[in-house]
C-alpha positions, 0 to 999 in steps of 0.5 A: 313172615309174609304170608301169600293167599292160595286155595286148598282143595281137597278129593277123596276119589277111588284109588282105581280113579287115582292115575286118571286124576293126576293127569287131569291135574296136571294138565289143569295147570297144577304144579304138582301134589299130594295123595294119600290113602284113604277110609273111613265112613260117608256118603258111599259106606264104610271104606275099609283098610284093604289098599287094592283098586277098592280103596280111597285116596285123598288128593290135594291141591294147591292152587289159586280159584281159578286154577281149584275152580277148573280142576273142581268142574273137570272131575265133577264132569267126567267122573262124579256120576261114575265114581265116589267122587267128593271134593271140597276147598279152603283158603290157605297162607302158605308162609315164606 
């Protein structure tokens, strides 16, 4: 089965930023994304399951290294200082 090496960028953020982050991600060239609600405990404290503007979201984007790097740089510069924002990447193999 043929595969293609790509990067999975995972973004954990405050739900209030959803529309803004999606606009940024798409403007930077992403072809798509997946969003799910997220809750848990971390350096920003406990997040409960009450899904309002105060909740958290998980955004996943698949792209090449250049795309994922440009998204991380833009979101760090624009939002990391004022909002809870955690991003990490994983190397993946897409099944074609």
